[in-house]
All heavy atoms as an XYZ file, in Angstrom:
910
protein
N     129.240    -29.373   -111.812
C     129.963    -28.348   -112.585
C     130.262    -27.162   -111.577
O     129.534    -26.970   -110.648
C     129.372    -27.924   -113.877
O     128.138    -27.125   -113.479
N     131.168    -26.357   -111.915
C     131.575    -25.256   -111.027
C     130.844    -24.038   -111.485
O     130.735    -23.692   -112.573
C     133.101    -25.001   -111.186
C     133.731    -24.014   -110.279
C     135.173    -23.922   -110.400
C     135.709    -23.010   -109.392
N     137.109    -22.786   -109.485
N     130.374    -23.222   -110.281
C     129.575    -21.938   -110.562
C     130.446    -20.788   -110.024
O     131.180    -20.863   -109.106
C     128.279    -22.060   -109.801
O     127.603    -20.814   -109.874
N     130.162    -19.618   -110.662
C     130.874    -18.467   -110.256
C     130.143    -17.554   -109.332
O     130.516    -16.571   -108.819
C     131.220    -17.532   -111.434
O     130.030    -17.296   -112.176
C     132.200    -18.252   -112.363
N     128.931    -17.942   -108.959
C     127.874    -17.272   -108.103
C     128.163    -17.796   -106.597
O     128.313    -18.885   -106.426
C     126.449    -17.644   -108.517
C     125.419    -16.957   -107.557
C     126.214    -17.219   -110.030
N     128.254    -16.756   -105.768
C     128.472    -17.030   -104.333
C     127.078    -16.966   -103.691
O     126.445    -15.856   -103.741
C     129.476    -16.129   -103.690
O     130.782    -16.219   -104.415
C     129.609    -16.439   -102.223
N     126.685    -17.891   -103.005
C     125.402    -17.895   -102.254
C     125.627    -17.710   -100.727
O     126.571    -18.307   -100.306
C     124.628    -19.222   -102.456
C     123.363    -19.200   -101.753
C     124.485    -19.419   -103.987
N     124.881    -16.891   -100.146
C     125.066    -16.576    -98.611
C     123.747    -17.293    -97.983
O     122.661    -17.145    -98.441
C     125.003    -15.100    -98.350
C     126.271    -14.452    -98.900
C     126.338    -13.019    -98.445
C     127.728    -12.375    -98.760
N     127.951    -11.064    -98.261
N     124.129    -17.749    -96.797
C     122.971    -18.298    -96.048
C     122.527    -17.272    -95.065
O     123.078    -16.172    -94.940
C     123.562    -19.561    -95.184
O     124.507    -19.157    -94.235
N     121.419    -17.520    -94.360
C     120.834    -16.600    -93.348
C     121.870    -16.350    -92.320
O     122.657    -17.174    -91.905
C     119.491    -17.113    -92.816
N     121.823    -15.120    -91.773
C     122.674    -14.674    -90.655
C     121.838    -14.882    -89.418
O     120.829    -14.274    -89.274
C     123.192    -13.266    -90.859
C     124.021    -12.879    -89.658
C     124.081    -13.171    -92.118
N     122.396    -15.475    -88.398
C     121.806    -15.740    -87.162
C     122.549    -15.006    -86.038
O     123.822    -15.102    -86.076
C     121.617    -17.209    -86.822
C     120.745    -17.879    -87.756
C     120.988    -18.365    -89.017
C     119.369    -18.045    -87.600
N     119.904    -18.880    -89.598
C     118.842    -18.727    -88.789
C     118.415    -17.776    -86.563
C     117.490    -19.013    -88.940
C     117.047    -18.127    -86.768
C     116.657    -18.769    -87.920
N     121.923    -14.538    -85.004
C     122.605    -13.903    -83.886
C     122.250    -14.877    -82.684
O     121.084    -15.178    -82.483
C     122.161    -12.554    -83.605
C     122.734    -11.654    -84.733
C     122.189    -10.230    -84.332
C     122.618     -9.235    -85.535
N     122.197     -7.923    -85.216
N     123.171    -15.198    -81.895
C     123.077    -16.041    -80.712
C     123.381    -15.214    -79.409
O     124.257    -14.471    -79.442
C     123.872    -17.328    -80.756
C     123.365    -18.199    -81.851
C     124.002    -18.094    -83.069
C     122.364    -19.115    -81.609
C     123.567    -18.972    -84.179
C     121.917    -19.975    -82.729
C     122.604    -19.829    -83.850
N     122.626    -15.477    -78.445
C     122.968    -14.916    -77.134
C     122.848    -15.916    -76.025
O     121.945    -16.578    -75.880
C     121.924    -13.789    -76.716
C     122.019    -13.208    -75.371
C     123.030    -12.384    -75.034
C     121.158    -13.492    -74.436
C     123.192    -11.836    -73.772
C     121.207    -13.043    -73.123
C     122.231    -12.201    -72.817
O     122.379    -11.712    -71.554
N     124.018    -16.122    -75.351
C     124.015    -17.067    -74.213
C     123.824    -16.200    -72.897
O     124.662    -15.503    -72.505
C     125.305    -17.810    -74.195
C     125.421    -18.715    -75.330
O     124.464    -19.374    -75.773
N     126.700    -18.824    -75.801
N     122.687    -16.316    -72.278
C     122.330    -15.584    -71.190
C     123.278    -16.042    -69.961
O     123.471    -17.186    -69.791
C     120.946    -15.547    -70.899
O     120.530    -16.836    -70.386
N     123.609    -15.105    -69.170
C     124.401    -15.373    -68.057
C     123.595    -14.868    -66.821
O     122.356    -14.670    -66.937
N     124.182    -14.815    -65.719
C     123.407    -14.401    -64.476
C     122.926    -12.995    -64.658
O     123.583    -12.174    -65.271
C     124.434    -14.549    -63.285
C     125.772    -14.658    -64.055
C     125.605    -15.152    -65.386
N     121.743    -12.703    -64.058
C     121.150    -11.369    -64.213
C     122.004    -10.412    -63.341
O     122.859    -10.699    -62.674
N     121.452     -9.146    -63.345
C     122.100     -8.116    -62.519
C     122.050     -8.508    -61.068
O     120.899     -8.901    -60.611
C     121.422     -6.710    -62.715
C     122.009     -5.711    -61.701
C     121.726     -6.320    -64.173
N     123.105     -8.582    -60.346
C     123.086     -9.010    -58.991
C     123.275     -7.877    -57.877
O     123.201     -8.076    -56.814
C     124.059    -10.126    -58.614
O     125.352     -9.696    -59.057
C     123.735    -11.362    -59.520
N     123.734     -6.680    -58.555
C     124.025     -5.639    -57.644
C     123.661     -4.315    -58.253
O     123.976     -4.042    -59.388
C     125.416     -5.562    -57.040
N     123.001     -3.403    -57.427
C     122.664     -2.121    -58.024
C     123.370     -1.069    -57.171
O     123.596     -1.263    -56.007
C     121.134     -1.864    -57.983
C     120.277     -2.898    -58.680
C     119.837     -4.022    -58.292
C     120.062     -2.449    -60.092
C     119.130     -4.842    -59.074
C     119.293     -3.343    -60.890
C     118.846     -4.493    -60.301
O     118.159     -5.373    -61.123
N     123.680     -0.044    -57.852
C     124.455      1.083    -57.165
C     123.314      1.811    -56.298
O     122.200      1.762    -56.611
C     124.917      2.091    -58.147
N     123.724      2.336    -55.092
C     122.823      3.061    -54.172
C     122.265      4.256    -54.909
O     122.976      4.881    -55.823
C     123.605      3.305    -52.948
C     125.002      3.255    -53.436
C     125.128      2.369    -54.565
N     121.144      4.704    -54.549
C     120.579      6.036    -55.008
C     121.425      7.054    -54.387
O     121.852      6.898    -53.233
C     119.144      6.141    -54.631
C     118.192      5.172    -55.314
C     117.637      4.152    -54.646
C     117.934      5.319    -56.730
C     116.824      3.181    -55.289
C     117.080      4.451    -57.345
C     116.485      3.413    -56.629
N     121.606      8.228    -55.058
C     122.211      9.307    -54.311
C     121.434      9.683    -53.067
O     120.203      9.728    -53.080
C     122.186     10.480    -55.327
C     122.024      9.809    -56.636
C     121.253      8.605    -56.406
N     122.145      9.947    -51.995
C     121.502     10.247    -50.756
C     120.545     11.514    -50.875
O     120.903     12.348    -51.692
C     122.476     10.576    -49.663
N     119.459     11.533    -50.074
C     118.636     12.738    -50.064
C     119.109     13.656    -49.012
O     119.190     13.278    -47.839
C     117.256     12.262    -49.862
C     116.237     13.489    -49.894
C     114.899     13.027    -49.514
O     114.573     11.824    -49.363
O     114.066     13.982    -49.228
N     119.500     14.871    -49.427
C     119.958     15.755    -48.422
C     118.800     16.378    -47.641
O     117.830     16.894    -48.274
C     120.680     17.026    -49.195
C     121.980     16.537    -49.913
C     120.976     18.101    -48.223
C     123.124     15.926    -49.049
N     118.755     16.236    -46.364
C     117.667     16.629    -45.589
C     117.882     18.015    -44.993
O     117.148     18.937    -45.027
C     117.258     15.625    -44.452
C     116.978     14.253    -44.991
C     116.728     13.224    -43.821
C     115.645     14.316    -45.876
N     119.131     18.162    -44.309
C     119.328     19.393    -43.641
C     120.883     19.539    -43.427
O     121.538     18.701    -42.992
C     118.751     19.426    -42.180
O     118.899     20.524    -41.596
N     121.338     20.762    -43.719
C     120.713     21.901    -44.330
C     120.335     21.659    -45.850
O     121.199     21.184    -46.595
C     121.597     23.014    -44.104
C     123.020     22.454    -43.660
C     122.791     21.088    -43.334
N     119.254     22.050    -46.125
C     118.774     21.912    -47.582
C     119.465     23.053    -48.450
O     120.079     23.905    -47.971
C     117.293     22.122    -47.676
N     119.329     22.688    -49.756
C     119.974     23.594    -50.801
C     119.473     25.052    -50.611
O     118.283     25.305    -50.479
C     119.662     23.117    -52.174
C     120.279     24.095    -53.304
S     121.932     24.041    -53.266
C     122.277     23.122    -54.716
N     120.402     26.025    -50.333
C     120.154     27.378    -50.190
C     119.627     27.842    -48.797
O     119.355     28.974    -48.563
N     119.500     26.891    -47.874
C     118.973     27.105    -46.545
C     119.995     28.034    -45.790
O     121.229     27.993    -45.905
C     118.761     25.910    -45.793
C     118.118     26.121    -44.433
C     117.866     24.760    -43.752
O     118.062     23.623    -44.269
N     117.411     24.807    -42.489
N     119.442     28.942    -45.059
C     120.179     29.753    -44.026
C     120.077     29.167    -42.587
O     118.916     28.962    -42.142
C     119.755     31.264    -44.048
C     120.589     32.059    -43.010
C     119.812     31.958    -45.448
N     121.162     28.733    -42.026
C     121.114     28.142    -40.752
C     121.736     28.931    -39.600
O     122.662     29.724    -39.908
C     121.860     26.715    -40.812
C     121.115     25.778    -41.749
C     123.246     26.895    -41.073
N     121.187     28.722    -38.475
C     121.794     29.444    -37.257
C     122.527     28.327    -36.536
O     121.834     27.464    -35.977
C     120.655     30.052    -36.439
O     119.966     30.964    -37.228
C     121.216     30.731    -35.304
N     123.860     28.486    -36.339
C     124.564     27.451    -35.664
C     124.349     27.643    -34.069
O     124.005     28.815    -33.653
C     126.021     27.758    -35.943
C     126.019     29.262    -36.300
C     124.668     29.499    -36.935
N     124.438     26.570    -33.337
C     124.442     26.577    -31.882
C     125.927     26.354    -31.346
O     126.432     25.303    -31.687
C     123.522     25.470    -31.369
C     122.122     25.750    -31.941
C     123.612     25.430    -29.870
C     121.115     24.604    -31.642
N     126.436     27.417    -30.766
C     127.763     27.435    -30.315
C     128.868     27.011    -31.465
O     129.730     26.379    -31.203
C     127.961     26.359    -29.188
O     127.190     26.747    -28.040
N     128.519     27.627    -32.592
C     129.349     27.597    -33.741
C     129.331     26.133    -34.455
O     130.235     25.783    -35.152
N     128.260     25.452    -34.142
C     128.152     23.963    -34.716
C     126.787     23.762    -35.295
O     125.785     24.287    -34.861
C     128.433     22.956    -33.661
C     129.886     23.110    -33.183
C     130.181     21.934    -32.098
C     131.534     22.165    -31.506
N     132.664     21.820    -32.403
N     126.751     22.943    -36.303
C     125.498     22.517    -37.026
C     125.485     20.926    -37.126
O     126.536     20.272    -36.866
C     125.343     23.150    -38.336
C     126.458     22.650    -39.255
C     125.368     24.633    -38.296
C     126.101     22.886    -40.746
N     124.349     20.476    -37.470
C     124.173     19.124    -37.833
C     123.865     18.856    -39.315
O     122.988     19.571    -39.764
C     123.018     18.439    -36.925
O     123.419     18.522    -35.525
C     122.817     17.018    -37.204
N     124.610     17.942    -39.873
C     124.248     17.493    -41.370
C     123.413     16.247    -41.309
O     123.708     15.354    -40.533
C     125.620     17.255    -42.031
C     126.616     18.397    -42.118
C     127.844     17.948    -42.757
C     126.108     19.650    -42.832
N     122.360     16.325    -42.053
C     121.433     15.165    -41.961
C     121.048     14.742    -43.485
O     120.762     15.643    -44.219
C     120.175     15.601    -41.189
C     119.209     14.386    -40.864
O     119.659     13.186    -41.080
O     118.132     14.767    -40.432
N     121.084     13.458    -43.680
C     120.669     12.884    -45.055
C     120.089     11.630    -44.915
O     120.088     10.947    -43.821
C     121.906     12.981    -45.941
C     122.966     11.933    -45.491
C     123.156     10.640    -45.824
C     123.986     12.198    -44.503
N     124.097     10.129    -45.114
C     124.721     10.944    -44.309
C     124.401     13.342    -43.779
C     125.781     10.873    -43.446
C     125.409     13.258    -42.921
C     126.174     11.978    -42.741
N     119.589     11.066    -46.026
C     118.931      9.736    -45.979
C     119.301      8.983    -47.193
O     119.218      9.411    -48.375
C     117.356      9.924    -45.964
C     116.687      8.512    -45.913
C     115.173      8.670    -45.758
O     114.664      9.782    -45.201
O     114.422      7.821    -46.331
N     119.994      7.854    -47.040
C     120.344      6.939    -48.043
C     119.383      5.863    -48.324
O     118.628      5.454    -47.484
N     119.348      5.381    -49.622
C     118.485      4.335    -49.921
C     119.186      3.452    -51.104
O     119.946      3.963    -51.833
C     117.023      4.765    -50.399
O     117.133      5.537    -51.507
N     118.794      2.164    -51.109
C     119.505      1.293    -52.120
C     118.494      0.116    -52.376
O     117.865     -0.448    -51.415
C     120.736      0.780    -51.574
C     121.509     -0.113    -52.452
O     121.623      0.197    -53.672
O     121.989     -1.233    -51.973
N     118.299     -0.212    -53.615
C     117.436     -1.352    -54.125
C     117.823     -2.513    -53.260
O     117.002     -3.360    -52.876
C     117.394     -1.578    -55.579
C     116.662     -2.752    -55.982
C     116.921     -0.349    -56.272
N     119.093     -2.754    -53.134
C     119.636     -4.133    -52.508
C     119.572     -4.010    -51.043
O     119.761     -4.972    -50.399
C     121.075     -4.325    -53.018
C     121.231     -4.382    -54.525
O     120.298     -5.044    -55.115
O     122.228     -3.904    -54.974
N     119.444     -2.732    -50.490
C     119.526     -2.565    -49.053
C     120.869     -2.916    -48.380
O     120.956     -3.355    -47.255
N     121.994     -2.694    -49.226
C     123.228     -3.076    -48.680
C     124.194     -1.768    -48.597
O     125.457     -1.894    -48.790
C     123.925     -4.081    -49.525
C     124.246     -3.702    -50.938
O     123.575     -2.695    -51.413
O     124.964     -4.433    -51.566
N     123.670     -0.704    -48.163
C     124.526      0.525    -47.973
C     125.352      0.226    -46.741
O     124.973     -0.264    -45.711
C     123.751      1.808    -47.682
C     123.028      2.204    -48.970
C     124.565      2.893    -47.200
C     121.960      3.307    -48.802
N     126.650      0.448    -46.750
C     127.634      0.126    -45.700
C     128.146      1.513    -45.083
O     128.405      1.451    -43.909
C     128.817     -0.774    -46.067
C     129.587     -0.242    -47.160
C     128.252     -2.099    -46.301
C     130.838     -0.987    -47.444
N     128.253      2.522    -45.847
C     128.754      3.765    -45.229
C     128.742      4.959    -46.164
O     128.244      4.840    -47.394
C     130.193      3.615    -44.749
C     131.219      3.175    -45.848
O     131.217      3.698    -46.966
N     132.137      2.306    -45.524
N     129.034      6.122    -45.630
C     128.934      7.365    -46.407
C     130.252      8.170    -46.162
O     130.871      8.097    -45.080
C     127.939      8.329    -45.785
C     126.503      7.660    -45.840
C     126.048      6.973    -44.685
C     125.637      7.655    -46.872
C     124.749      6.378    -44.735
C     124.412      7.073    -46.935
C     123.946      6.345    -45.828
O     122.797      5.849    -45.764
N     130.641      8.956    -47.132
C     131.785      9.941    -47.042
C     131.127     11.223    -47.048
O     130.247     11.580    -47.974
C     132.705      9.786    -48.135
C     133.524      8.504    -48.182
O     133.522      7.764    -47.101
O     134.120      8.105    -49.216
N     131.362     12.080    -46.206
C     130.928     13.458    -46.026
C     131.945     14.507    -46.392
O     133.124     14.431    -45.868
C     130.449     13.715    -44.571
C     129.816     15.025    -44.475
C     129.450     12.686    -44.130
N     131.569     15.332    -47.328
C     132.426     16.413    -47.753
C     131.793     17.790    -47.463
O     130.598     17.891    -47.694
C     132.588     16.313    -49.284
C     133.433     15.184    -49.827
C     132.820     13.805    -49.843
C     134.789     15.329    -50.222
C     133.476     12.766    -50.305
C     135.441     14.191    -50.739
C     134.899     12.912    -50.701
O     135.481     11.801    -51.156
N     132.661     18.673    -46.963
C     132.092     19.986    -46.757
C     133.223     21.020    -46.899
O     134.437     20.698    -46.570
C     131.360     20.266    -45.334
C     130.692     21.517    -45.142
C     132.439     19.921    -44.182
C     129.805     21.553    -43.910
N     132.963     22.308    -47.261
C     133.961     23.278    -47.380
C     133.319     24.606    -47.873
O     132.181     24.654    -48.106
N     134.148     25.650    -47.822
C     133.659     26.934    -48.347
C     133.827     27.181    -49.837
O     133.471     28.164    -50.366
C     134.392     28.097    -47.535
O     135.861     27.918    -47.661
C     134.057     27.987    -46.112
N     134.543     26.275    -50.546
C     134.670     26.397    -51.994
C     133.730     25.361    -52.662
O     133.132     24.457    -52.052
N     133.554     25.540    -53.907
C     132.602     24.698    -54.661
C     132.991     23.205    -54.801
O     132.289     22.384    -55.355
C     132.317     25.388    -56.041
O     133.485     25.434    -56.814
N     134.202     22.977    -54.433
C     134.725     21.585    -54.385
C     135.052     21.269    -53.033
O     136.195     21.493    -52.533
C     136.079     21.420    -55.262
O     135.761     21.872    -56.535
C     136.456     20.024    -55.380
N     134.170     20.739    -52.228
C     134.311     20.533    -50.728
C     135.226     19.474    -50.556
O     135.492     18.549    -51.259
C     132.840     20.232    -50.244
C     132.079     19.798    -51.481
C     132.726     20.420    -52.532
N     135.971     19.581    -49.310
C     136.934     18.588    -48.839
C     136.270     17.588    -47.998
O     135.226     17.714    -47.484
C     138.022     19.271    -48.061
N     137.003     16.276    -47.977
C     136.471     15.271    -47.159
C     136.607     15.629    -45.695
O     137.638     16.044    -45.270
C     137.333     13.983    -47.486
C     137.022     12.735    -46.727
C     135.564     12.251    -47.030
C     138.076     11.671    -46.956
N     135.453     15.483    -45.027
C     135.404     15.724    -43.585
C     135.437     14.458    -42.882
O     136.163     14.292    -41.861
C     134.174     16.474    -43.251
C     133.887     16.733    -41.715
C     134.960     17.689    -41.168
C     132.475     17.361    -41.538
N     134.565     13.496    -43.124
C     134.426     12.198    -42.441
C     134.332     11.068    -43.521
O     133.552     11.170    -44.468
C     133.283     12.088    -41.573
C     133.344     13.008    -40.369
C     134.188     12.332    -39.183
C     134.039     13.208    -37.984
N     134.941     12.645    -36.937
N     135.131     10.051    -43.323
C     135.099      8.907    -44.265
C     134.547      7.681    -43.539
O     134.592      7.431    -42.509
C     136.614      8.637    -44.702
C     136.773      7.601    -45.691
C     138.213      7.357    -46.118
O     139.134      7.558    -45.203
O     138.422      7.161    -47.355
N     133.760      6.910    -44.437
C     133.203      5.638    -43.882
C     132.307      5.725    -42.699
O     132.369      4.984    -41.764
C     134.231      4.624    -43.773
C     134.994      4.354    -45.092
C     136.002      3.240    -44.949
C     136.735      3.027    -46.263
N     137.879      2.074    -46.218
N     131.413      6.816    -42.641
C     130.511      7.013    -41.593
C     129.317      6.141    -41.845
O     128.793      6.071    -42.884
C     130.116      8.472    -41.621
C     129.257      9.078    -40.478
C     130.089      9.022    -39.212
C     128.824     10.417    -40.893
N     128.903      5.312    -40.743
C     127.812      4.468    -40.885
C     126.467      5.089    -40.615
O     125.467      4.568    -41.041
C     128.015      3.177    -40.041
O     128.234      3.611    -38.713
C     129.263      2.411    -40.425
N     126.462      6.111    -39.875
C     125.218      6.829    -39.530
C     124.828      7.879    -40.634
O     125.817      8.263    -41.489
C     125.269      7.618    -38.271
N     123.666      8.233    -40.814
C     123.195      9.139    -41.848
C     122.997     10.557    -41.209
O     122.117     11.365    -41.662
C     122.019      8.704    -42.529
O     120.929      8.612    -41.792
N     123.786     10.887    -40.185
C     123.649     12.132    -39.588
C     125.099     12.455    -38.970
O     125.706     11.463    -38.479
C     122.631     12.284    -38.420
C     122.900     11.266    -37.338
C     122.433     13.602    -37.945
N     125.478     13.699    -39.040
C     126.770     14.088    -38.510
C     126.539     15.330    -37.639
O     126.272     16.427    -38.241
C     127.821     14.358    -39.580
C     129.224     14.624    -39.188
C     129.846     13.600    -38.219
C     130.104     14.866    -40.419
N     126.764     15.213    -36.328
C     126.484     16.368    -35.436
C     127.885     17.050    -35.175
O     128.932     16.535    -35.412
C     125.887     15.859    -34.135
O     124.748     15.226    -34.362
N     127.681     18.225    -34.545
C     128.830     19.048    -34.094
C     129.879     19.332    -35.143
O     131.041     19.246    -35.003
C     129.526     18.314    -32.929
C     128.690     18.192    -31.732
O     127.814     19.115    -31.532
O     128.793     17.186    -30.952
N     129.383     19.729    -36.339
C     130.211     20.204    -37.409
C     130.545     21.686    -37.183
O     129.562     22.496    -37.190
C     129.515     19.985    -38.846
C     130.341     20.467    -39.905
C     129.235     18.460    -38.916
N     131.721     21.987    -37.115
C     132.065     23.460    -36.800
C     131.847     24.257    -38.065
O     132.424     23.866    -39.175
C     133.613     23.550    -36.377
O     133.600     22.917    -35.077
N     131.295     25.444    -37.953
C     131.144     26.419    -38.993
C     131.369     27.824    -38.561
O     131.379     28.078    -37.403
C     129.706     26.259    -39.577
C     129.493     25.031    -40.308
C     128.653     26.539    -38.515
N     131.648     28.683    -39.465
C     131.868     30.146    -39.175
C     130.633     30.906    -39.630
O     129.996     30.640    -40.667
C     133.101     30.695    -40.006
C     134.374     30.009    -39.495
O     134.511     29.790    -38.273
N     135.242     29.617    -40.387
N     130.250     31.960    -38.883
C     129.116     32.716    -39.200
C     129.457     33.602    -40.493
O     130.613     33.806    -40.900
C     128.932     33.871    -38.062
O     128.591     33.121    -36.886
N     128.358     33.940    -41.122
C     128.385     34.775    -42.323
C     129.226     34.064    -43.438
O     130.041     34.718    -44.181
C     128.874     36.216    -42.092
C     128.007     36.876    -41.120
O     126.778     36.927    -41.254
N     128.575     37.609    -40.131
N     129.062     32.822    -43.560
C     129.896     32.096    -44.595
C     128.958     31.122    -45.295
O     128.007     30.484    -44.815
C     130.828     31.218    -43.882
O     131.743     32.086    -42.999
C     131.862     30.473    -44.724
N     129.189     30.917    -46.612
C     128.446     29.941    -47.413
C     129.288     28.652    -47.455
O     130.458     28.769    -47.668
C     128.334     30.475    -48.790
O     127.549     31.676    -48.797
C     127.615     29.461    -49.743
N     128.659     27.563    -47.287
C     129.300     26.231    -47.303
C     128.657     25.398    -48.433
O     127.573     25.542    -48.781
C     129.086     25.547    -45.953
C     129.986     26.089    -44.884
C     129.609     27.081    -43.998
C     131.258     25.465    -44.582
C     130.353     27.580    -43.066
C     132.038     26.122    -43.556
C     131.691     27.055    -42.746
O     132.447     27.630    -41.794
N     129.558     24.460    -48.871
C     129.138     23.462    -49.872
C     129.342     22.039    -49.305
O     130.365     21.912    -48.579
C     130.020     23.752    -51.139
C     129.869     25.091    -51.707
C     130.647     26.105    -51.224
C     128.870     25.320    -52.742
C     130.410     27.411    -51.816
C     128.788     26.582    -53.293
C     129.530     27.554    -52.827
O     129.413     28.927    -53.308
N     128.424     21.241    -49.499
C     128.634     19.872    -49.039
C     127.989     18.803    -49.978
O     127.098     19.164    -50.697
C     128.068     19.851    -47.627
C     126.617     19.814    -47.364
C     125.672     20.852    -47.634
C     125.827     18.766    -46.753
N     124.406     20.481    -47.309
C     124.559     19.092    -46.682
C     126.145     17.523    -46.192
C     123.477     18.363    -46.122
C     125.206     16.835    -45.688
C     123.841     17.179    -45.662
N     128.446     17.641    -49.724
C     127.918     16.518    -50.509
C     128.190     15.230    -49.795
O     129.013     15.203    -48.896
C     128.579     16.416    -51.914
C     129.968     15.931    -52.047
C     130.469     15.838    -53.402
C     131.916     15.260    -53.469
N     132.255     14.966    -54.909
N     127.462     14.147    -50.209
C     127.594     12.851    -49.601
C     127.873     11.818    -50.690
O     127.157     11.876    -51.784
C     126.226     12.479    -48.805
C     125.851     13.456    -47.873
C     126.350     11.005    -48.341
C     126.737     13.490    -46.642
N     128.818     10.879    -50.433
C     129.024      9.835    -51.254
C     128.561      8.602    -50.495
O     128.912      8.414    -49.411
C     130.551      9.608    -51.600
C     131.133     10.830    -52.312
C     130.880      8.339    -52.451
C     130.664     11.140    -53.637
N     127.682      7.791    -51.284
C     127.030      6.691    -50.510
C     127.716      5.429    -51.171
O     128.003      5.332    -52.336
C     125.566      6.641    -50.891
O     124.956      7.814    -50.535
C     124.960      5.343    -50.234
N     128.161      4.474    -50.310
C     128.777      3.309    -50.737
C     128.081      2.067    -50.255
O     127.582      1.863    -49.104
C     130.263      3.183    -50.111
C     131.184      2.160    -50.550
C     132.493      2.308    -50.039
N     133.155      3.539    -50.433
C     133.351      4.596    -49.743
N     133.006      4.632    -48.491
N     133.883      5.590    -50.215
N     127.914      0.973    -51.169
C     127.211     -0.208    -50.834
C     128.341     -1.338    -50.665
O     129.515     -1.179    -50.882
C     126.149     -0.600    -51.826
C     126.599     -1.181    -53.109
O     127.796     -1.390    -53.441
O     125.798     -1.125    -54.086
N     127.888     -2.490    -50.272
C     128.813     -3.666    -49.926
C     129.423     -4.176    -51.146
O     130.469     -4.921    -51.001
C     127.968     -4.801    -49.184
O     127.069     -5.335    -50.109
N     129.028     -3.940    -52.425
C     129.719     -4.349    -53.627
C     130.724     -3.225    -54.119
O     131.357     -3.589    -55.158
C     128.660     -4.613    -54.640
C     127.509     -5.542    -54.244
C     128.027     -7.024    -54.143
C     126.861     -7.898    -54.019
N     126.108     -7.855    -52.771
N     130.860     -2.209    -53.409
C     131.810     -1.143    -53.816
C     131.174     -0.200    -54.742
O     131.889      0.703    -55.271
N     129.911     -0.219    -55.044
C     129.154      0.745    -55.877
C     129.018      1.992    -55.041
O     128.805      1.994    -53.841
C     127.814      0.237    -56.335
C     127.887     -1.006    -57.105
O     128.633     -1.082    -58.032
N     127.122     -1.969    -56.776
N     129.105      3.090    -55.765
C     128.942      4.441    -55.010
C     127.968      5.346    -55.866
O     127.748      5.222    -57.027
C     130.368      5.213    -54.887
O     130.852      5.449    -56.225
C     131.362      4.404    -54.089
N     127.488      6.331    -55.105
C     126.584      7.427    -55.722
C     126.993      8.748    -55.057
O     127.486      8.709    -53.957
C     125.162      7.104    -55.744
O     124.796      7.117    -54.258
N     126.800      9.771    -55.727
C     127.181     11.114    -55.288
C     125.884     12.102    -55.329
O     125.213     12.143    -56.383
C     128.248     11.677    -56.368
C     128.818     12.959    -56.033
O     128.181     13.847    -55.359
O     130.010     13.191    -56.347
N     125.734     12.780    -54.323
C     124.570     13.658    -54.224
C     124.726     14.801    -55.171
O     123.707     15.478    -55.545
C     124.324     14.238    -52.759
O     125.475     14.993    -52.452
C     124.061     13.117    -51.855
N     125.889     15.152    -55.522
C     126.188     16.508    -56.144
C     126.282     17.510    -55.036
O     126.092     17.182    -53.913
N     126.798     18.643    -55.404
C     127.189     19.646    -54.339
C     125.966     20.517    -53.946
O     125.370     20.958    -54.954
C     128.424     20.508    -54.780
C     128.697     21.614    -53.743
C     129.652     19.768    -55.073
N     125.671     20.684    -52.679
C     124.596     21.417    -52.158
C     125.317     22.580    -51.405
O     126.366     22.423    -50.923
C     123.684     20.636    -51.274
C     122.867     19.719    -51.889
N     123.246     18.606    -52.669
C     121.450     19.668    -52.182
C     122.358     17.925    -53.164
N     121.238     18.536    -52.925
N     124.572     23.777    -51.316
C     125.112     24.832    -50.606
C     124.181     25.383    -49.605
O     122.872     25.249    -49.752
C     125.619     25.907    -51.467
C     124.553     26.549    -52.376
C     124.079     27.934    -51.869
O     124.321     28.858    -52.577
N     123.476     28.054    -50.768
N     124.633     25.944    -48.471
C     123.848     26.597    -47.433
C     124.623     27.786    -46.877
O     125.871     27.792    -47.058
C     123.420     25.613    -46.393
C     124.567     25.018    -45.571
C     124.898     25.630    -44.420
C     125.134     23.940    -45.983
C     126.006     25.064    -43.667
C     126.233     23.335    -45.228
C     126.667     23.872    -44.051
N     124.003     28.668    -46.249
C     124.608     29.785    -45.615
C     124.480     29.686    -44.137
O     123.347     29.434    -43.639
C     124.149     31.151    -46.203
C     124.900     32.356    -45.637
C     124.568     33.484    -46.376
C     125.344     34.599    -45.706
N     125.705     35.695    -46.564
N     125.528     30.097    -43.470
C     125.430     30.254    -41.956
C     125.214     31.697    -41.492
O     125.945     32.575    -42.033
C     126.716     29.645    -41.310
C     126.645     29.869    -39.790
C     126.930     28.213    -41.691
N     124.253     31.955    -40.659
C     124.052     33.312    -40.142
C     125.211     33.766    -39.341
O     125.846     33.071    -38.715
C     122.752     33.275    -39.246
C     121.590     33.388    -40.037
C     120.346     33.608    -39.039
C     119.117     33.848    -39.743
N     117.966     33.991    -38.786
């Protein structure tokens, strides 16, 4: 015989696992020198920028270096493979802002955020 009652069965959720995470973004570089708020004395109008990158996968390929006198620094060097940049020209009695973008072999990036320092 026909019934007017609708019966529902249990609801199941299924998950088909795929490959796990195979690439991690690099950590933001650690700014070493000049540090946030540091006052630096240039040598012949030049300073050295120094930072340290790290990545769980160990596949950092390069860095982009930004520096300028405004809070939005401009690109100075692109795809730099070293974690130090020497002979950066600066002006006395000026505040500078800088940041590093770290890039890994999978195209992942990280940003240090903007740091500032003052030149004597």
